[in-house]
C-alpha positions as CSV (number, residue, x, y, z in Angstrom):
1,M,102.5,98.0,72.3
2,S,104.4,96.0,70.2
3,T,108.7,95.8,70.6
4,F,109.0,97.1,67.4
5,V,108.1,99.3,64.7
6,T,107.0,98.2,61.2
7,L,106.8,101.0,57.6
8,V,105.3,99.8,55.1
9,E,104.5,101.2,51.3
10,G,103.8,98.9,48.7
11,D,106.1,95.9,48.8
12,S,108.7,97.4,51.1
13,F,108.9,97.4,54.5
14,A,110.8,97.8,57.4
15,V,110.9,96.9,61.1
16,S,113.3,98.4,63.8
17,E,113.5,98.7,67.2
18,R,111.1,101.6,69.7
19,N,114.8,103.9,68.7
20,G,114.6,103.7,65.2
21,D,118.0,101.3,65.2
22,I,117.9,97.9,63.0
23,V,119.5,95.1,65.2
24,P,122.0,92.7,63.7
25,G,121.2,89.4,64.5
26,A,117.6,90.3,64.5
27,A,114.5,89.8,62.5
28,Q,114.6,93.6,61.4
29,G,115.9,95.3,58.9
30,V,114.8,97.4,55.1
31,F,113.2,94.8,53.0
32,H,112.4,95.4,48.8
33,A,111.9,92.5,47.1
34,D,111.9,90.2,49.2
35,T,115.5,90.8,50.2
36,R,116.3,92.3,53.4
37,L,118.6,95.3,51.8
38,I,119.4,96.6,55.4
39,S,120.4,95.1,58.5
40,R,122.3,97.2,60.3
41,W,121.5,100.5,61.4
42,E,122.0,102.0,64.0
43,L,122.5,105.6,65.6
44,R,125.5,107.1,67.8
45,V,126.1,110.4,69.0
46,D,129.1,110.6,70.2
47,D,129.5,106.6,70.0
48,G,126.7,106.6,72.4
49,P,123.1,104.9,71.6
50,V,119.5,107.5,71.5
51,E,117.5,106.8,74.4
52,P,114.1,106.9,73.1
53,L,111.5,108.8,74.2
54,R,108.3,108.2,71.7
55,V,107.6,106.9,68.4
56,V,105.3,108.9,66.2
57,E,103.2,107.0,63.1
58,H,102.3,110.0,60.5
59,A,101.1,107.3,58.4
60,P,101.8,103.6,57.4
61,F,104.6,104.5,55.8
62,H,106.1,107.4,58.1
63,A,106.8,107.7,61.7
64,S,109.3,109.9,63.5
65,F,111.0,108.2,66.6
66,L,111.6,110.5,69.1
67,G,115.2,110.5,71.7
68,R,117.8,111.9,73.7
69,A,122.2,112.0,73.2
70,R,123.5,111.1,76.7
71,P,124.1,114.8,78.8
72,R,126.2,116.4,77.5
73,P,129.9,117.0,79.7
74,G,129.2,118.5,83.4
75,Q,125.6,118.8,82.5
76,P,122.7,116.6,84.5
77,E,120.5,116.3,81.9
78,S,120.1,115.5,77.9
79,T,119.4,119.1,76.2
80,L,120.0,117.3,72.6
81,L,116.6,116.1,71.2
82,V,117.1,113.4,68.5
83,V,114.5,112.7,65.3
84,R,114.9,110.6,63.3
85,D,111.8,111.1,60.8
86,R,111.8,107.8,58.7
87,Y,109.8,107.0,55.1
88,V,109.9,103.9,53.7
89,G,109.0,102.6,50.2
90,G,111.4,101.4,47.7
91,G,114.1,102.0,49.8
92,L,114.3,104.4,52.4
93,R,115.0,108.4,53.6
94,E,115.5,109.0,56.9
95,D,115.4,113.0,57.6
96,L,118.1,113.3,61.1
97,T,117.7,116.2,62.8
98,L,119.5,117.2,66.5
99,R,118.3,119.8,68.3
100,N,120.1,121.4,70.2
101,L,118.1,122.8,73.6
102,S,121.1,124.6,75.5
103,D,122.2,128.2,75.8
104,E,126.0,126.6,74.5
105,P,127.0,126.1,71.4
106,V,127.4,122.0,70.9
107,G,129.9,119.9,69.3
108,C,129.9,116.4,68.4
109,L,130.7,113.0,66.7
110,V,127.0,111.6,65.1
111,S,127.3,108.2,63.6
112,V,125.3,105.8,61.6
113,H,126.8,102.1,61.8
114,V,125.1,100.4,58.3
115,G,125.4,96.7,57.1
116,S,123.7,94.5,54.7
117,D,123.4,90.6,54.4
118,M,121.2,90.7,51.2
119,A,119.6,87.8,53.1
120,D,115.7,86.4,51.1
121,L,112.8,87.4,53.3
122,F,112.5,83.6,54.2
123,E,115.5,83.1,56.0
124,V,114.8,86.0,58.2
125,K,111.1,85.3,59.1
126,G,112.1,82.1,59.7
127,A,113.2,80.4,62.4
128,G,116.9,79.0,61.8
129,P,119.7,80.9,60.6
130,V,120.6,83.4,58.0
131,T,122.2,81.6,55.0
132,H,125.9,83.6,55.0
133,V,126.1,85.5,51.4
134,A,130.2,86.0,51.2
135,D,130.1,88.5,48.1
136,V,128.7,91.1,50.3
137,E,130.4,93.9,49.2
138,T,130.9,97.2,50.0
139,V,132.6,100.0,48.4
140,V,132.7,103.9,49.7
141,T,131.7,106.1,47.5
142,S,132.0,110.4,48.1
143,D,128.4,110.1,49.5
144,G,127.9,107.1,51.0
145,L,128.9,103.1,50.7
146,L,127.8,101.0,47.4
147,I,126.6,97.1,49.5
148,S,126.1,94.8,46.7
149,A,125.9,91.0,46.5
150,G,126.4,89.3,43.1
151,S,125.4,85.9,44.3
152,R,121.9,87.4,45.0
153,G,121.5,90.1,41.9
154,R,120.8,92.8,45.0
155,G,122.6,95.5,46.1
156,T,121.7,98.7,47.7
157,R,122.7,102.3,47.3
158,V,123.5,104.6,50.6
159,V,123.2,108.1,50.0
160,A,123.7,110.6,52.5
161,G,125.6,114.0,51.3
162,E,129.0,115.9,50.8
163,S,129.9,115.8,54.6
164,V,129.9,112.4,55.4
165,V,133.1,110.8,56.2
166,A,132.3,107.1,55.0
167,A,134.0,104.3,55.2
168,Q,133.1,100.2,55.5
169,G,129.9,100.3,57.6
170,R,130.0,103.7,59.2
171,L,128.7,107.1,57.8
172,T,130.3,110.2,59.9
173,F,129.3,113.0,60.8
174,R,131.5,116.2,62.7
175,V,128.7,118.4,63.9
176,A,128.7,121.6,65.6
177,I,124.9,122.9,66.5
178,P,124.4,126.7,67.9
179,A,122.7,127.2,70.8
180,R,119.1,126.3,70.1
181,T,119.8,125.6,66.9
182,S,119.3,123.0,65.3
183,W,121.6,120.6,62.1
184,E,119.9,118.0,59.9
185,V,121.2,115.5,57.5
186,V,119.2,113.1,55.2
187,L,119.8,109.6,54.6
188,Q,119.0,107.5,51.1
189,V,118.9,104.1,50.9
190,N,118.0,103.0,46.9
191,P,117.5,99.5,46.2
192,I,119.3,97.4,43.3
193,V,117.7,94.6,42.0
194,G,118.9,92.9,38.3
195,G,121.8,95.4,38.1
196,E,119.4,98.7,38.5
197,E,118.9,101.0,40.9
198,T,116.0,103.1,41.9
199,S,116.3,105.8,43.7
200,A,113.4,105.4,46.6
201,W,110.2,106.9,46.2
202,F,110.7,109.6,49.3
203,A,113.8,111.3,47.5
204,A,115.7,113.0,49.4
205,H,115.2,116.3,46.1
206,Q,110.9,116.4,46.8
207,P,108.9,117.5,48.6
208,V,107.7,114.7,51.2
209,E,104.3,114.9,50.5
210,Q,104.8,115.3,46.0
211,A,106.2,111.5,46.8
212,Q,104.2,109.1,45.1
213,P,102.8,107.7,48.5
214,S,102.1,110.6,49.7
215,V,99.6,111.6,46.7
216,R,98.5,107.7,46.7
217,R,97.7,107.8,50.1
218,A,96.0,111.7,50.1
219,D,93.9,110.2,47.1
220,W,93.3,107.2,48.7
221,A,91.6,109.5,51.6
222,R,90.0,111.3,49.5
223,L,88.2,108.3,47.4
224,S,87.0,106.1,50.7
225,P,84.1,106.4,52.1
226,V,83.3,107.9,55.2
227,V,81.3,106.7,58.0
228,E,79.7,108.9,61.1
229,T,78.7,106.9,64.0
230,P,77.9,107.4,67.9
231,H,80.3,103.9,68.7
232,R,83.6,105.1,68.9
233,V,85.3,101.9,69.0
234,L,83.6,101.4,65.7
235,A,84.7,104.9,64.3
236,R,87.9,104.6,65.0
237,T,88.7,100.8,63.5
238,L,87.3,101.8,60.4
239,Q,89.0,104.3,60.2
240,R,92.0,102.2,61.0
241,S,91.2,99.8,58.7
242,R,90.8,102.5,55.6
243,D,95.2,103.4,56.1
244,D,95.7,99.8,56.5
245,L,94.9,98.6,53.0
246,G,95.5,101.9,51.5
247,S,99.0,100.9,52.7
248,L,99.2,97.3,51.6
249,R,98.1,98.1,48.2
250,L,100.5,97.1,45.6
251,L,102.0,99.0,42.7
252,D,100.1,96.9,39.8
253,G,96.3,97.8,41.8
254,A,96.2,94.0,43.9
255,V,96.6,94.2,47.4
256,A,99.2,92.8,50.0
257,A,98.6,90.2,52.1
258,G,100.2,91.8,55.3
259,A,103.2,92.8,56.6
260,P,105.9,92.8,58.2
261,W,106.7,89.2,55.9
262,F,103.8,88.8,53.1
263,M,104.0,92.0,51.1
264,T,103.2,90.8,47.9
265,L,100.3,89.0,46.3
266,F,98.5,85.9,48.0
267,G,96.1,84.5,45.7
268,R,93.5,83.2,49.2
269,D,94.4,86.1,51.1
270,S,94.0,89.2,48.2
271,L,90.7,87.7,47.4
272,L,89.2,87.2,49.9
273,T,90.2,91.2,51.5
274,A,89.2,92.7,48.5
275,W,86.2,90.8,49.1
276,M,84.7,92.3,52.3
277,A,87.0,95.6,51.6
278,L,83.9,96.2,48.0
279,P,81.7,98.5,50.1
280,L,85.7,100.9,50.6
281,D,86.8,100.1,47.7
282,Q,86.3,97.9,43.9
283,S,89.6,99.0,42.1
284,L,91.3,96.9,45.0
285,A,88.9,93.8,43.9
286,V,89.7,94.1,39.5
287,G,93.6,95.6,40.1
288,T,93.7,92.3,42.2
289,L,91.8,90.0,40.0
290,R,93.6,91.5,36.5
291,R,97.3,91.1,38.1
292,L,95.9,87.3,39.7
293,A,94.4,86.4,35.3
294,E,97.5,87.6,34.7
295,L,99.8,84.7,36.5
296,Q,96.5,82.2,35.8
297,G,97.8,78.9,35.6
298,V,99.4,77.2,32.1
299,E,101.7,75.1,32.1
300,D,102.0,71.4,34.6
301,D,104.8,72.1,36.8
302,P,104.7,69.6,39.8
303,L,107.5,71.9,41.8
304,T,105.3,74.7,42.0
305,E,102.1,73.2,41.2
306,E,101.5,75.2,38.6
307,E,98.1,73.7,36.5
308,P,96.2,74.8,33.2
309,G,93.2,76.8,35.0
310,K,94.4,77.2,38.5
311,I,95.1,80.5,40.4
312,L,98.5,80.9,42.2
313,H,99.0,81.0,45.9
314,E,101.6,83.6,46.6
315,L,104.3,85.6,44.6
316,R,107.4,85.8,45.9
317,H,110.8,88.2,44.4
318,G,113.2,86.1,46.7
319,V,115.8,83.6,45.3
320,L,114.6,81.5,48.0
321,S,110.8,81.1,47.0
322,L,108.7,78.0,46.6
323,G,108.4,79.5,42.7
324,G,111.5,80.0,42.0
325,N,113.2,83.5,41.2
326,A,110.7,85.8,41.1
327,G,108.6,82.5,40.5
328,A,104.6,82.0,41.7
329,Y,103.3,79.4,43.5
330,Y,100.1,77.6,43.2
331,G,100.1,75.5,46.1
332,S,96.0,76.7,47.5
333,V,93.4,74.5,47.0
334,D,90.7,77.3,47.1
335,A,92.5,80.2,45.0
336,T,90.6,79.3,42.0
337,P,86.7,79.5,43.3
338,L,87.6,82.4,45.0
339,F,88.9,83.8,42.3
340,V,85.5,82.5,40.9
341,M,83.1,84.0,43.3
342,L,84.8,87.6,43.2
343,V,84.1,88.4,39.4
344,G,80.8,87.4,40.2
345,E,80.7,89.1,43.6
346,L,82.0,92.5,42.0
347,A,79.4,92.6,38.7
348,R,76.5,92.6,41.3
349,W,78.5,96.0,42.3
350,D,77.8,97.6,39.0
351,V,81.6,97.3,38.3
352,P,82.6,95.6,34.3
353,V,84.3,92.2,34.3
354,E,83.9,91.5,30.4
355,E,87.7,90.8,31.3
356,F,87.4,88.6,33.7
357,L,85.2,86.1,32.3
358,P,87.8,84.1,30.1
359,A,90.4,83.7,33.6
360,A,87.2,82.3,35.0
361,D,86.1,80.4,32.3
362,R,89.2,78.8,32.6
363,A,89.2,78.4,36.7
364,L,86.2,76.8,36.1
365,E,87.7,74.1,34.0
366,W,90.2,73.3,36.9
367,I,87.3,73.2,39.5
368,V,85.3,70.2,37.0
369,K,88.4,68.7,36.2
370,H,89.3,68.0,39.8
371,A,85.9,68.0,41.9
372,D,85.1,64.1,41.5
373,P,83.0,65.1,43.3
374,F,84.7,67.2,45.5
375,L,87.4,69.8,45.8
376,S,90.6,68.2,47.5
377,Y,94.6,68.8,47.5
378,R,97.1,67.0,48.1
379,R,100.7,68.9,47.7
380,R,102.6,67.2,44.3
381,T,106.3,66.8,45.5
382,D,107.8,67.4,49.7
383,Q,108.5,70.7,48.6
384,G,105.6,72.0,49.4
385,L,102.1,73.0,51.6
386,A,101.3,70.0,53.3
387,N,97.7,72.2,53.9
388,Q,96.7,74.1,51.3
389,G,93.4,76.1,52.6
390,W,93.4,78.6,54.7
391,K,93.9,76.7,57.6
392,D,97.0,75.9,55.8
393,S,99.5,75.1,58.9
394,F,101.1,71.6,58.7
395,D,98.6,70.6,61.7
396,G,95.8,72.6,60.6
397,V,93.1,69.9,60.1
398,N,92.3,67.4,62.4
399,F,89.9,64.5,63.9
400,A,88.2,65.3,66.9
401,D,91.3,63.2,68.7
402,G,93.9,65.2,67.1
403,T,94.9,63.3,64.7
404,L,95.9,64.8,61.6
405,A,94.0,64.1,58.2
406,R,95.4,62.5,56.2
407,P,95.1,63.7,51.8
408,P,93.6,63.8,49.5
409,I,91.6,66.5,52.0
410,A,88.3,67.5,50.5
411,L,87.9,71.3,52.8
412,A,84.2,71.9,53.8
413,E,84.4,75.9,53.2
414,V,85.9,75.0,49.6
415,Q,83.2,72.3,48.7
416,G,81.2,75.9,49.7
417,Y,83.7,78.7,47.9
418,V,82.6,75.8,44.7
419,Y,79.5,76.3,45.2
420,A,79.2,80.2,45.6
421,A,81.9,80.0,42.2
422,Y,79.2,78.2,40.1
423,R,75.9,80.1,41.6
424,A,77.8,83.2,40.6
425,R,79.0,82.1,37.0
426,A,75.5,81.1,35.9
427,R,75.0,85.5,36.5
428,F,76.7,85.3,33.1
429,G,75.2,82.7,31.0
430,D,74.6,78.8,30.7
431,A,72.1,78.9,34.3
432,S,70.9,76.3,33.6
433,E,74.1,74.0,33.6
434,W,75.7,75.9,36.2
435,N,72.7,76.1,38.5
436,E,72.2,72.2,38.0
437,R,76.1,71.8,39.0
438,A,75.6,73.5,42.5
439,E,73.1,71.4,43.2
440,R,74.6,68.4,42.8
441,I,78.0,69.3,45.1
442,R,75.3,71.2,47.7
443,A,73.5,67.9,47.8
444,A,76.9,66.0,48.1
445,F,78.0,67.5,50.5
446,E,74.5,67.3,52.9
447,E,74.8,63.4,52.1
448,R,79.0,62.9,53.4
449,F,79.7,65.9,55.6
450,W,76.9,66.3,58.0
451,L,77.6,64.3,61.4
452,P,73.9,63.7,62.5
453,D,75.4,62.1,65.9
454,R,77.3,66.0,66.2
455,G,75.1,67.9,64.8
456,Y,77.7,69.9,62.8
457,Y,79.5,69.4,59.3
458,A,82.9,67.3,59.4
459,V,85.7,69.9,58.6
460,A,87.1,67.8,55.7
461,L,86.9,64.4,54.0
462,D,90.2,62.7,54.1
463,G,91.9,60.3,52.1
464,S,89.8,57.5,52.5
465,G,86.4,59.0,52.2
466,R,85.9,59.7,56.2
467,P,84.3,62.7,57.8
468,V,87.3,64.7,59.3
469,D,84.8,65.3,62.7
470,G,86.7,67.9,64.6
471,L,84.4,71.3,65.2
472,A,86.1,73.9,64.0
473,S,85.1,77.6,62.0
474,N,85.2,76.2,58.9
475,M,81.4,75.7,58.4
476,G,80.9,79.0,59.1
477,H,82.6,79.8,55.7
478,C,80.5,77.5,54.6
479,L,77.1,78.8,55.9
480,W,78.7,82.5,54.6
481,S,78.8,80.0,50.9
482,G,74.8,79.5,51.2
483,I,75.6,75.4,50.8
484,V,74.7,74.7,54.3
485,S,70.3,73.5,54.1
486,E,67.6,76.1,55.8
487,E,67.3,72.7,57.9
488,R,70.6,72.7,59.6
489,A,71.5,76.3,59.5
490,E,70.3,76.5,63.4
491,L,72.2,74.0,64.4
492,V,75.4,75.4,63.0
493,A,74.8,78.5,64.3
494,E,74.6,77.1,67.6
495,R,77.4,75.1,67.8
496,L,80.1,78.3,66.8
497,L,78.4,80.4,69.8
498,S,78.7,77.5,71.8
499,R,80.9,78.0,74.7
500,E,83.8,75.6,73.3
501,M,84.4,77.7,70.4
502,F,83.0,81.4,70.9
503,S,85.8,82.9,73.3
504,G,83.6,86.4,74.0
505,Y,85.7,88.1,71.6
506,G,85.7,85.5,68.5
507,V,84.9,82.2,67.2
508,R,87.9,80.3,68.0
509,T,89.3,77.8,64.9
510,L,89.1,75.0,66.9
511,A,86.8,74.3,69.3
512,S,88.5,73.7,73.1
513,G,86.8,70.1,73.2
514,M,88.7,69.1,70.7
515,G,92.5,67.0,71.0
516,A,94.1,69.6,69.2
517,Y,93.1,72.0,71.7
518,N,95.5,74.9,72.0
519,P,94.3,78.8,72.1
520,M,98.1,79.9,71.7
521,S,98.4,77.6,68.3
522,Y,98.2,79.2,64.7
523,H,94.8,77.4,63.5
524,N,93.7,75.1,66.4
525,G,92.4,77.4,68.8
526,S,93.4,80.6,68.0
527,I,90.5,83.7,66.4
528,W,91.3,85.6,63.2
529,P,88.9,88.5,62.4
530,H,88.6,87.9,58.5
531,D,87.5,84.4,60.1
532,N,84.9,85.7,62.2
533,A,83.8,87.8,60.0
534,L,82.7,85.9,57.1
535,V,81.2,83.3,60.1
536,A,79.0,86.6,61.3
537,A,78.6,86.9,57.1
538,G,77.0,83.7,57.1
539,L,75.0,83.6,60.5
540,M,73.1,87.1,59.0
541,R,72.8,85.6,55.8
542,Y,70.7,82.8,57.4
543,G,68.6,85.3,59.6
544,F,70.6,85.1,62.9
545,A,71.3,88.1,63.7
546,A,71.7,88.2,67.4
547,E,74.6,86.2,66.4
548,A,76.3,87.8,64.0
549,Q,76.0,90.2,66.4
550,R,77.8,88.9,69.3
551,V,80.5,87.8,66.5
552,A,81.3,91.6,65.8
553,L,80.6,93.4,69.1
554,G,83.4,90.0,70.6
555,L,86.0,92.2,67.4
556,L,85.0,95.0,68.2
557,E,86.3,95.0,72.0
558,A,89.0,93.5,71.1
559,A,90.0,95.9,68.8
560,E,89.9,98.0,71.2
561,A,92.5,95.9,73.1
562,F,94.1,96.4,70.0
563,D,94.3,100.5,69.8
564,G,92.2,99.9,67.0
565,R,93.7,97.6,64.7
566,L,92.8,94.1,64.7
567,P,95.9,91.9,64.4
568,E,96.0,88.4,61.9
569,L,95.0,86.7,64.7
570,F,95.3,86.5,68.3
571,C,94.8,83.8,71.5
572,G,91.8,82.2,71.9
573,F,91.9,81.8,75.7
574,D,88.1,82.8,77.4
575,R,87.3,86.5,78.0
576,E,86.0,85.5,81.4
577,E,90.2,84.1,82.2
578,F,92.0,87.0,81.2
579,G,89.6,89.8,80.8
580,V,91.4,91.1,77.6
581,P,92.6,89.1,74.7
582,V,96.1,88.0,74.6
583,P,98.1,89.0,71.6
584,Y,99.7,86.2,69.5
585,P,103.5,86.8,69.0
586,T,103.8,86.8,66.0
587,S,101.2,87.7,64.1
588,C,101.6,90.2,61.4
589,S,99.9,94.1,61.7
590,P,98.6,95.4,59.4
591,Q,97.2,92.7,57.7
592,A,94.9,92.4,54.7
593,W,92.4,90.2,55.5
594,A,92.3,91.6,59.2
595,A,92.2,95.4,58.1
596,A,88.9,94.8,55.7
597,A,87.3,91.6,58.8
598,P,85.7,95.2,60.4
599,I,84.1,96.7,56.7
600,Q,82.6,93.0,55.9
601,L,81.2,93.5,59.5
602,L,79.6,97.0,59.3
603,R,78.3,95.7,55.6
604,T,77.1,92.7,57.7
605,L,74.7,94.7,60.1
606,L,73.5,96.8,58.0
607,R,72.7,94.1,55.6
608,L,74.1,95.9,52.9
609,E,73.7,94.5,49.5
610,P,73.7,96.2,45.6
611,A,70.9,95.6,44.0
612,P,70.2,96.9,40.7
613,A,68.6,100.2,41.7
614,G,71.6,101.0,43.6
615,I,71.8,99.9,47.2
616,E,69.2,97.9,49.3
617,V,69.9,98.6,53.4
618,D,67.5,97.0,56.3
619,P,70.2,97.7,59.4
620,A,70.9,94.7,62.2
621,L,73.3,97.5,64.1
622,P,73.3,96.7,67.8
623,E,72.9,99.5,70.4
624,G,74.9,102.8,69.9
625,F,75.6,102.2,66.6
626,A,73.3,104.7,65.4
627,P,72.5,107.0,64.2
628,L,75.0,105.8,61.3
629,R,75.4,107.6,58.1
630,M,77.7,106.5,55.2
631,T,78.7,109.1,52.3
632,G,80.6,108.2,49.2
633,L,79.9,104.7,49.2
634,P,81.4,103.4,45.3
635,V,78.8,101.5,43.6
636,G,80.6,100.7,39.8
637,T,80.5,104.9,38.8
638,Y,78.7,106.6,41.1
639,R,78.7,107.1,44.9
640,A,75.5,106.7,47.1
641,D,74.9,107.5,51.0
642,V,73.7,105.2,53.6
643,D,71.4,107.0,56.3
644,V,70.3,104.6,59.4
645,P,68.6,106.8,62.4
646,D,68.2,106.6,65.7
647,N,65.9,104.0,66.5
């Protein structure tokens, strides 16, 4: 069980203790527009804390914090139940209820301690101290508090109603509760961005079910396909994935990367999430492609790494973002080919993609210009990310002895993405040209990346052209993209499922025999669900059904241990060592591509592919998954059903 409770909707989220309090000095708060609007929110009854009883999570944006106040004078046990119904979205709404369970009236003082540091998201999630914002001012109003920081262009209004007694940093209520009745108050936190105040999406005057997030969630659930299977863990995990992906949708139709710290558009993360979620919903792909096309690079800017045709890495709205205030940062080598790949894949699902073809061609111009013959990266200033593939930690690309690769670095999986992007473009005309480009990079990849003495592909080529000989999961993506030769696929599959790589719960990012291996690291021995979902898809693509099943079953067993929700990553310890998957401490949850991974796994096991006549399936389900029925599968403008009988 997590120490904290995270609620999320769109680009807003809240992180708190399990009693509902937001404690100053911790990585907690109410966040909107990449700013911490509230850094303290502590409830006290007669100056005493509330003892937590249980958290009931109703929806990704809604939870009830149940607790009890201290016993009344002369009473051995508490008779005062405290319920904090919290709704997050465009700020916060909290319905606070005190229920008197005794036979005599209760008189008490209820107070909420409120503080705001207007800290930038990057400061809060970092390991260092949060910069003091000197001009944070609090003004007491007739119904609450108005807090603002002119230097940050941010603020918040806390509305507590007419009965409140407001003071600096505190909202107080003098309460008398008759026997066996309740007292209620609604608290609302409205964001102020650029001087403009907007109401929290769950407004105090509006029924909760009519609020925009509630309506969106109901529509999402209604339109999502339904999967029926006797496999309890699969059913539960898919349900959780559906709910989490619904909560991570941004208002522009794209999908955010993950909570709590990445509630924004990411090129790579959003594109891969949208791809894996296609059997669930195609609007995520449309929204993500549309927003990324709008933000496609036009200028040449070394600070943001923007270049004409390039697809962004990350969009931020805070004052300390790499892209500047409300800017985009483009330090990603793989988002651009992934954009083209998704356009091609979406067309296979009978979704019109004509609006995206100009952006895809501009993306290909950038790829062709820089792929000589391989697409590589080197950051353009010391402010950028040192590594710009999906393993983007500073030590994410290394040789077998642990030595770090030096740039420019050409990653194996990125060449596979380029190959697949060329193949995708061939669908829309000039097929011979793009297929020829695909074959050229495939031949060059086989010549330069294959390590005959090791029996696997190098993870990358470094700046001097040397193969980076670390044994890593990246080559599983190469299976997924189709760049691997048929002759070498079996050796790759054997390596991926070897004891060095496969922990029992999934394929490690780096083999246990490598010099940089650390199962508790971010990218050097940990297990990432999205990585494994693509590995499984690649294995199935080349006909290794049993191996794909092993990966899928391992992940589902991990999902069961994580209460049906796969985290961003978890530690890569061998299953036999501890018997349960070990969490990675700062893993995002919910996280978009981890949430989409079970959907991709189901597609892989069903061998489900869109076809001109509809949907084709050739099931390779493990024992216990069938009979399986999937109803309402979206394919363009119509819905399909899939039935797999029990053998």
